[in-house]
Every structure is written in structure tokens, then in C-alpha cells.
C-alpha positions as CSV (number, residue, x, y, z in Angstrom):
1,M,34.3,175.0,45.4
2,G,38.0,174.5,43.6
3,H,41.5,175.1,44.7
4,L,42.3,178.6,46.3
5,T,44.9,179.2,49.0
6,F,44.5,181.6,51.9
7,T,45.4,182.2,55.6
8,W,43.3,180.6,58.6
9,Y,44.2,181.0,62.2
10,G,47.4,181.9,60.8
11,V,48.3,178.7,58.9
12,K,48.4,178.8,55.0
13,M,45.8,176.9,53.6
14,S,46.5,174.9,50.3
15,G,42.3,174.5,49.4
16,M,39.0,174.3,50.3
17,Y,36.8,171.6,49.2
18,S,33.4,170.4,49.5
19,V,33.0,166.2,50.2
20,T,29.7,164.6,51.0
21,V,29.5,161.6,53.8
22,G,28.5,158.8,51.9
23,D,26.8,155.3,53.2
24,R,28.7,154.1,55.9
25,G,30.6,157.4,56.6
26,R,32.7,157.0,53.8
27,L,34.4,160.3,52.5
28,V,35.5,160.6,49.0
29,L,38.6,163.2,48.8
30,P,38.8,165.1,45.3
31,A,41.5,163.3,43.1
32,E,43.2,167.1,43.0
33,V,43.9,166.6,46.9
34,R,45.0,163.0,46.4
35,E,47.1,163.6,43.7
36,R,48.7,166.6,45.3
37,T,49.2,164.9,48.7
38,G,50.1,161.6,47.8
39,I,47.2,159.8,49.4
40,H,46.2,156.6,47.7
41,E,44.4,153.6,48.5
42,G,45.5,152.1,51.9
43,V,46.9,155.5,53.4
44,E,45.8,155.8,56.9
45,L,44.5,159.4,57.9
46,I,44.0,160.6,61.2
47,L,40.6,162.7,62.0
48,L,41.2,165.1,64.6
49,D,38.6,166.7,66.4
50,T,39.8,170.4,67.7
51,P,38.2,173.5,69.5
52,H,38.8,175.0,65.8
53,G,36.9,171.9,64.1
54,L,38.0,168.9,62.1
55,A,41.3,168.3,60.8
56,L,42.5,165.2,58.2
57,L,46.1,164.4,58.4
58,T,48.1,161.3,57.2
59,R,50.0,159.7,60.1
60,E,53.5,161.4,58.4
61,Q,51.8,165.0,58.7
62,L,50.6,164.2,62.5
63,K,54.1,163.2,63.2
64,R,55.6,166.2,61.6
65,R,53.4,168.3,63.8
66,V,54.2,166.9,66.7
67,R,57.8,166.8,66.5
68,A,57.8,170.3,65.7
69,D,55.4,171.2,68.7
70,L,58.2,168.9,71.1
71,A,60.7,171.2,69.6
72,G,59.4,174.3,70.6
73,P,60.6,176.1,73.3
74,S,61.6,173.8,76.3
75,L,59.4,174.4,80.0
76,V,62.1,172.6,81.4
77,S,64.9,174.8,80.1
78,D,63.2,177.8,81.1
79,L,62.4,176.6,84.6
80,L,66.2,175.5,84.8
81,A,67.4,179.0,83.5
82,E,65.1,180.8,86.1
83,R,66.4,178.5,88.7
84,R,69.9,179.4,87.7
85,A,69.4,182.9,87.6
86,A,68.0,182.8,91.0
87,A,70.7,181.2,92.5
88,G,73.1,183.5,91.0
89,R,71.4,186.4,92.9
90,E,71.5,184.5,96.0
91,D,75.3,184.4,95.8
92,T,75.9,187.9,95.5
């Protein structure tokens, strides 16, 4: 397998690579991936076990995803807006 671009679960993917689990559970990331992503010796990676499969992220990538999720629509803001609208209807 080599580098290709495609969309999976609505997310643009940068490539698909075959890796093999070695002794003691070690993975070797292809040089192209390490160069493109800036992963070098000592960089901590986070392995997420999701309903859709495994995802391997750097700590920075994970932080960006969490921040993006938190910046999304606020349930508290939605609830407050509903309460204000209901209170406005009661006043009339």
C-alpha cells in the first residue's frame, strides 16, 4: 500500500499504509508518514479504540480534536435560549 487520498466517515484521509506488529507489540511507522506528520523519536502517540476502529494521534492532534468538539454547539446555551423563549411566551 502507498500514499492515497480518500474520504472515510466524512473525514478526508491522507493515506493508507500497511504496518506489522513486531516483537513486544511495536509498530514501525513508514518514513513518509513520520516526515509528513513531524513524528520523531520520543513523540508520544495516543491510541484510541473507537467504535469505528483504532486511531493513532499525537497528543497535539488529540488536543485539537477535543478543543474543536468543545467549541461546537453548547447544550447549555441551547437550554438557556429555550428557557428564555418559554419565559417570553409566558409573559405575553
